[in-house]
N, CA, C and O atoms as a CHARMM CRD file, in Angstrom:
* protein
*
  200
    1    1 UNK  N    143.14600  27.62600 121.89700 PROA 1      0.00000
    2    1 UNK  CA   143.25600  26.85400 120.67500 PROA 1      0.00000
    3    1 UNK  C    143.76000  25.44700 120.98300 PROA 1      0.00000
    4    1 UNK  O    143.28200  24.46900 120.41000 PROA 1      0.00000
    5    2 UNK  N    144.72000  25.35300 121.88400 PROA 2      0.00000
    6    2 UNK  CA   145.27600  24.04500 122.22500 PROA 2      0.00000
    7    2 UNK  C    144.21600  23.17000 122.88400 PROA 2      0.00000
    8    2 UNK  O    144.14900  21.96800 122.62700 PROA 2      0.00000
    9    3 UNK  N    143.39700  23.76800 123.72500 PROA 3      0.00000
   10    3 UNK  CA   142.33600  23.01400 124.39800 PROA 3      0.00000
   11    3 UNK  C    141.35300  22.44300 123.38900 PROA 3      0.00000
   12    3 UNK  O    140.97300  21.27600 123.47900 PROA 3      0.00000
   13    4 UNK  N    140.94300  23.26000 122.43400 PROA 4      0.00000
   14    4 UNK  CA   139.98800  22.78800 121.42400 PROA 4      0.00000
   15    4 UNK  C    140.61300  21.68700 120.57000 PROA 4      0.00000
   16    4 UNK  O    139.94500  20.70500 120.24300 PROA 4      0.00000
   17    5 UNK  N    141.86600  21.83700 120.21200 PROA 5      0.00000
   18    5 UNK  CA   142.55200  20.81800 119.42200 PROA 5      0.00000
   19    5 UNK  C    142.60700  19.51000 120.18800 PROA 5      0.00000
   20    5 UNK  O    142.39600  18.44400 119.60900 PROA 5      0.00000
   21    6 UNK  N    142.88700  19.57700 121.47400 PROA 6      0.00000
   22    6 UNK  CA   142.93400  18.37500 122.31800 PROA 6      0.00000
   23    6 UNK  C    141.56300  17.70700 122.36900 PROA 6      0.00000
   24    6 UNK  O    141.46100  16.48700 122.24200 PROA 6      0.00000
   25    7 UNK  N    140.52000  18.49300 122.55400 PROA 7      0.00000
   26    7 UNK  CA   139.16700  17.93200 122.60100 PROA 7      0.00000
   27    7 UNK  C    138.79200  17.26400 121.29000 PROA 7      0.00000
   28    7 UNK  O    138.22600  16.17100 121.28000 PROA 7      0.00000
   29    8 UNK  N    139.10700  17.91700 120.19500 PROA 8      0.00000
   30    8 UNK  CA   138.75100  17.35300 118.88500 PROA 8      0.00000
   31    8 UNK  C    139.53800  16.07500 118.60800 PROA 8      0.00000
   32    8 UNK  O    138.99700  15.12800 118.03900 PROA 8      0.00000
   33    9 UNK  N    140.80000  16.04000 119.00100 PROA 9      0.00000
   34    9 UNK  CA   141.61600  14.84100 118.81100 PROA 9      0.00000
   35    9 UNK  C    141.06200  13.69100 119.63500 PROA 9      0.00000
   36    9 UNK  O    140.96700  12.56300 119.15300 PROA 9      0.00000
   37   10 UNK  N    140.69800  13.97800 120.87800 PROA 10     0.00000
   38   10 UNK  CA   140.12200  12.92400 121.73100 PROA 10     0.00000
   39   10 UNK  C    138.81500  12.40000 121.14400 PROA 10     0.00000
   40   10 UNK  O    138.57600  11.19200 121.13900 PROA 10     0.00000
   41   11 UNK  N    137.97600  13.29600 120.65400 PROA 11     0.00000
   42   11 UNK  CA   136.70000  12.87500 120.06800 PROA 11     0.00000
   43   11 UNK  C    136.91400  12.05100 118.80000 PROA 11     0.00000
   44   11 UNK  O    136.18800  11.09000 118.54800 PROA 11     0.00000
   45   12 UNK  N    137.90900  12.43000 118.00800 PROA 12     0.00000
   46   12 UNK  CA   138.16700  11.73800 116.74400 PROA 12     0.00000
   47   12 UNK  C    138.80000  10.36400 116.94700 PROA 12     0.00000
   48   12 UNK  O    138.69400   9.50100 116.07500 PROA 12     0.00000
   49   13 UNK  N    139.45400  10.15400 118.08700 PROA 13     0.00000
   50   13 UNK  CA   140.19000   8.90800 118.30500 PROA 13     0.00000
   51   13 UNK  C    139.59200   8.06100 119.42700 PROA 13     0.00000
   52   13 UNK  O    140.31500   7.32500 120.09900 PROA 13     0.00000
   53   14 UNK  N    138.29000   8.15900 119.63200 PROA 14     0.00000
   54   14 UNK  CA   137.63600   7.35300 120.66400 PROA 14     0.00000
   55   14 UNK  C    137.84300   5.87200 120.38600 PROA 14     0.00000
   56   14 UNK  O    137.75000   5.43100 119.24100 PROA 14     0.00000
   57   15 UNK  N    138.12300   5.10900 121.43100 PROA 15     0.00000
   58   15 UNK  CA   138.34400   3.67500 121.27300 PROA 15     0.00000
   59   15 UNK  C    137.10600   2.86300 121.61300 PROA 15     0.00000
   60   15 UNK  O    136.92100   1.76400 121.09100 PROA 15     0.00000
   61   16 UNK  N    136.26800   3.39000 122.47200 PROA 16     0.00000
   62   16 UNK  CA   135.06800   2.69400 122.90700 PROA 16     0.00000
   63   16 UNK  C    134.01100   2.71300 121.79900 PROA 16     0.00000
   64   16 UNK  O    133.65900   3.77500 121.28500 PROA 16     0.00000
   65   17 UNK  N    133.51700   1.54200 121.44300 PROA 17     0.00000
   66   17 UNK  CA   132.48700   1.45400 120.40500 PROA 17     0.00000
   67   17 UNK  C    131.22500   2.23700 120.77400 PROA 17     0.00000
   68   17 UNK  O    130.68800   2.94700 119.92500 PROA 17     0.00000
   69   18 UNK  N    130.73300   2.13000 122.01400 PROA 18     0.00000
   70   18 UNK  CA   129.53900   2.92500 122.36400 PROA 18     0.00000
   71   18 UNK  C    129.79400   4.43500 122.28100 PROA 18     0.00000
   72   18 UNK  O    128.91300   5.18700 121.86400 PROA 18     0.00000
   73   19 UNK  N    130.97100   4.87400 122.66700 PROA 19     0.00000
   74   19 UNK  CA   131.30300   6.29600 122.59500 PROA 19     0.00000
   75   19 UNK  C    131.36600   6.75900 121.14200 PROA 19     0.00000
   76   19 UNK  O    130.90300   7.85400 120.82500 PROA 19     0.00000
   77   20 UNK  N    131.93500   5.93800 120.25300 PROA 20     0.00000
   78   20 UNK  CA   131.98800   6.28700 118.83100 PROA 20     0.00000
   79   20 UNK  C    130.58800   6.35300 118.24000 PROA 20     0.00000
   80   20 UNK  O    130.28800   7.24000 117.44100 PROA 20     0.00000
   81   21 UNK  N    129.72800   5.41000 118.63300 PROA 21     0.00000
   82   21 UNK  CA   128.35200   5.40300 118.15100 PROA 21     0.00000
   83   21 UNK  C    127.62400   6.66800 118.60300 PROA 21     0.00000
   84   21 UNK  O    126.90400   7.28600 117.81900 PROA 21     0.00000
   85   22 UNK  N    127.80700   7.04600 119.84500 PROA 22     0.00000
   86   22 UNK  CA   127.18300   8.25600 120.36500 PROA 22     0.00000
   87   22 UNK  C    127.69600   9.49500 119.63500 PROA 22     0.00000
   88   22 UNK  O    126.91000  10.36500 119.25900 PROA 22     0.00000
   89   23 UNK  N    129.02100   9.57700 119.43200 PROA 23     0.00000
   90   23 UNK  CA   129.61200  10.69800 118.70100 PROA 23     0.00000
   91   23 UNK  C    129.06700  10.78300 117.28100 PROA 23     0.00000
   92   23 UNK  O    128.66300  11.85200 116.82300 PROA 23     0.00000
   93   24 UNK  N    129.05900   9.66500 116.60000 PROA 24     0.00000
   94   24 UNK  CA   128.59800   9.64500 115.20900 PROA 24     0.00000
   95   24 UNK  C    127.11400   9.97500 115.10100 PROA 24     0.00000
   96   24 UNK  O    126.70200  10.68900 114.18700 PROA 24     0.00000
   97   25 UNK  N    126.32300   9.46600 116.01500 PROA 25     0.00000
   98   25 UNK  CA   124.88500   9.75100 116.01100 PROA 25     0.00000
   99   25 UNK  C    124.62000  11.22500 116.28800 PROA 25     0.00000
  100   25 UNK  O    123.79400  11.84700 115.62000 PROA 25     0.00000
  101   26 UNK  N    125.31700  11.78300 117.26800 PROA 26     0.00000
  102   26 UNK  CA   125.13900  13.19800 117.60800 PROA 26     0.00000
  103   26 UNK  C    125.52000  14.09000 116.43100 PROA 26     0.00000
  104   26 UNK  O    124.82900  15.06600 116.14200 PROA 26     0.00000
  105   27 UNK  N    126.60600  13.76100 115.75800 PROA 27     0.00000
  106   27 UNK  CA   127.01900  14.56200 114.60400 PROA 27     0.00000
  107   27 UNK  C    126.04600  14.42300 113.44100 PROA 27     0.00000
  108   27 UNK  O    125.79100  15.39200 112.72600 PROA 27     0.00000
  109   28 UNK  N    125.50800  13.23400 113.25000 PROA 28     0.00000
  110   28 UNK  CA   124.53200  13.03100 112.17200 PROA 28     0.00000
  111   28 UNK  C    123.27200  13.85100 112.42500 PROA 28     0.00000
  112   28 UNK  O    122.73400  14.47200 111.50900 PROA 28     0.00000
  113   29 UNK  N    122.80900  13.85100 113.66200 PROA 29     0.00000
  114   29 UNK  CA   121.61700  14.63500 114.01400 PROA 29     0.00000
  115   29 UNK  C    121.91500  16.12700 113.90000 PROA 29     0.00000
  116   29 UNK  O    121.12300  16.87900 113.33200 PROA 29     0.00000
  117   30 UNK  N    123.05100  16.55200 114.43700 PROA 30     0.00000
  118   30 UNK  CA   123.41600  17.97500 114.40300 PROA 30     0.00000
  119   30 UNK  C    123.54600  18.47000 112.96700 PROA 30     0.00000
  120   30 UNK  O    123.27300  19.63700 112.68300 PROA 30     0.00000
  121   31 UNK  N    123.95700  17.59800 112.07600 PROA 31     0.00000
  122   31 UNK  CA   124.12700  17.98000 110.67700 PROA 31     0.00000
  123   31 UNK  C    122.83300  18.32100 109.96300 PROA 31     0.00000
  124   31 UNK  O    122.85500  18.89700 108.87600 PROA 31     0.00000
  125   32 UNK  N    121.71500  17.97400 110.56100 PROA 32     0.00000
  126   32 UNK  CA   120.41500  18.25300 109.95400 PROA 32     0.00000
  127   32 UNK  C    119.71500  19.45000 110.59800 PROA 32     0.00000
  128   32 UNK  O    118.60300  19.79800 110.19800 PROA 32     0.00000
  129   33 UNK  N    120.33700  20.07400 111.57100 PROA 33     0.00000
  130   33 UNK  CA   119.74800  21.23600 112.23700 PROA 33     0.00000
  131   33 UNK  C    120.27000  22.49100 111.53400 PROA 33     0.00000
  132   33 UNK  O    121.48100  22.68300 111.42800 PROA 33     0.00000
  133   34 UNK  N    119.36600  23.33800 111.06000 PROA 34     0.00000
  134   34 UNK  CA   119.79800  24.54400 110.33500 PROA 34     0.00000
  135   34 UNK  C    120.79800  25.38300 111.14300 PROA 34     0.00000
  136   34 UNK  O    120.58500  25.68300 112.31800 PROA 34     0.00000
  137   35 UNK  N    121.87700  25.74200 110.48200 PROA 35     0.00000
  138   35 UNK  CA   122.89900  26.58600 111.09100 PROA 35     0.00000
  139   35 UNK  C    123.98600  25.83600 111.83100 PROA 35     0.00000
  140   35 UNK  O    125.09100  26.35300 111.99500 PROA 35     0.00000
  141   36 UNK  N    123.69600  24.63100 112.27900 PROA 36     0.00000
  142   36 UNK  CA   124.67600  23.87300 113.06000 PROA 36     0.00000
  143   36 UNK  C    125.87300  23.43400 112.21500 PROA 36     0.00000
  144   36 UNK  O    127.00400  23.56900 112.68000 PROA 36     0.00000
  145   37 UNK  N    125.68100  22.91300 110.99400 PROA 37     0.00000
  146   37 UNK  CA   126.85600  22.51400 110.21100 PROA 37     0.00000
  147   37 UNK  C    127.84700  23.66900 109.99000 PROA 37     0.00000
  148   37 UNK  O    129.05900  23.47200 110.08000 PROA 37     0.00000
  149   38 UNK  N    127.33600  24.85500 109.70500 PROA 38     0.00000
  150   38 UNK  CA   128.22600  26.00600 109.49200 PROA 38     0.00000
  151   38 UNK  C    128.95500  26.36700 110.78200 PROA 38     0.00000
  152   38 UNK  O    130.14400  26.68300 110.76100 PROA 38     0.00000
  153   39 UNK  N    128.23800  26.31800 111.90600 PROA 39     0.00000
  154   39 UNK  CA   128.85800  26.62800 113.20400 PROA 39     0.00000
  155   39 UNK  C    129.93700  25.59500 113.54000 PROA 39     0.00000
  156   39 UNK  O    131.01900  25.94900 114.00900 PROA 39     0.00000
  157   40 UNK  N    129.63500  24.32700 113.29900 PROA 40     0.00000
  158   40 UNK  CA   130.62500  23.27600 113.55400 PROA 40     0.00000
  159   40 UNK  C    131.85300  23.43700 112.66500 PROA 40     0.00000
  160   40 UNK  O    132.98000  23.23500 113.11700 PROA 40     0.00000
  161   41 UNK  N    131.64000  23.79700 111.41600 PROA 41     0.00000
  162   41 UNK  CA   132.76000  23.99400 110.50000 PROA 41     0.00000
  163   41 UNK  C    133.66600  25.11100 110.99400 PROA 41     0.00000
  164   41 UNK  O    134.88900  24.96900 110.98200 PROA 41     0.00000
  165   42 UNK  N    133.07300  26.22800 111.43300 PROA 42     0.00000
  166   42 UNK  CA   133.87300  27.34800 111.95500 PROA 42     0.00000
  167   42 UNK  C    134.60400  26.93400 113.22500 PROA 42     0.00000
  168   42 UNK  O    135.76200  27.29800 113.43000 PROA 42     0.00000
  169   43 UNK  N    133.91900  26.16600 114.08100 PROA 43     0.00000
  170   43 UNK  CA   134.53200  25.71100 115.33200 PROA 43     0.00000
  171   43 UNK  C    135.71600  24.79200 115.04500 PROA 43     0.00000
  172   43 UNK  O    136.78900  24.95800 115.62400 PROA 43     0.00000
  173   44 UNK  N    135.52000  23.82700 114.15400 PROA 44     0.00000
  174   44 UNK  CA   136.58600  22.87700 113.83000 PROA 44     0.00000
  175   44 UNK  C    137.75700  23.53700 113.11200 PROA 44     0.00000
  176   44 UNK  O    138.90800  23.13500 113.28700 PROA 44     0.00000
  177   45 UNK  N    137.46100  24.54400 112.30900 PROA 45     0.00000
  178   45 UNK  CA   138.52300  25.26200 111.59000 PROA 45     0.00000
  179   45 UNK  C    139.19400  26.30800 112.48300 PROA 45     0.00000
  180   45 UNK  O    140.18600  26.93000 112.10300 PROA 45     0.00000
  181   46 UNK  N    138.62400  26.48400 113.68100 PROA 46     0.00000
  182   46 UNK  CA   139.14300  27.46200 114.64800 PROA 46     0.00000
  183   46 UNK  C    139.22500  28.85400 114.05800 PROA 46     0.00000
  184   46 UNK  O    140.16800  29.59700 114.33100 PROA 46     0.00000
  185   47 UNK  N    138.22600  29.21400 113.24100 PROA 47     0.00000
  186   47 UNK  CA   138.20900  30.53400 112.60400 PROA 47     0.00000
  187   47 UNK  C    137.79100  31.63300 113.56700 PROA 47     0.00000
  188   47 UNK  O    138.09300  32.80300 113.33200 PROA 47     0.00000
  189   48 UNK  N    137.10200  31.28200 114.64700 PROA 48     0.00000
  190   48 UNK  CA   136.65700  32.28900 115.59300 PROA 48     0.00000
  191   48 UNK  C    137.63800  32.50800 116.74400 PROA 48     0.00000
  192   48 UNK  O    137.43200  33.39300 117.57400 PROA 48     0.00000
  193   49 UNK  N    138.69000  31.71500 116.79400 PROA 49     0.00000
  194   49 UNK  CA   139.69700  31.86000 117.86500 PROA 49     0.00000
  195   49 UNK  C    140.71500  32.91000 117.51500 PROA 49     0.00000
  196   49 UNK  O    141.17200  33.00400 116.37600 PROA 49     0.00000
  197   50 UNK  N    141.06500  33.69500 118.50000 PROA 50     0.00000
  198   50 UNK  CA   142.09800  34.71700 118.29100 PROA 50     0.00000
  199   50 UNK  C    143.19500  34.58000 119.29000 PROA 50     0.00000
  200   50 UNK  O    144.15100  35.35500 119.26800 PROA 50     0.00000
């Protein structure tokens, strides 16, 4: 759980403009793929971690 939290924090706080653009573009594309938004929501909410 700590590892995932660290990864998500790093992704959310990127300082490099190209890295932010890549992150935002990837998330925008992933949001249009069936099933991916629900999977991302579960991953971000850490509902599958025990």
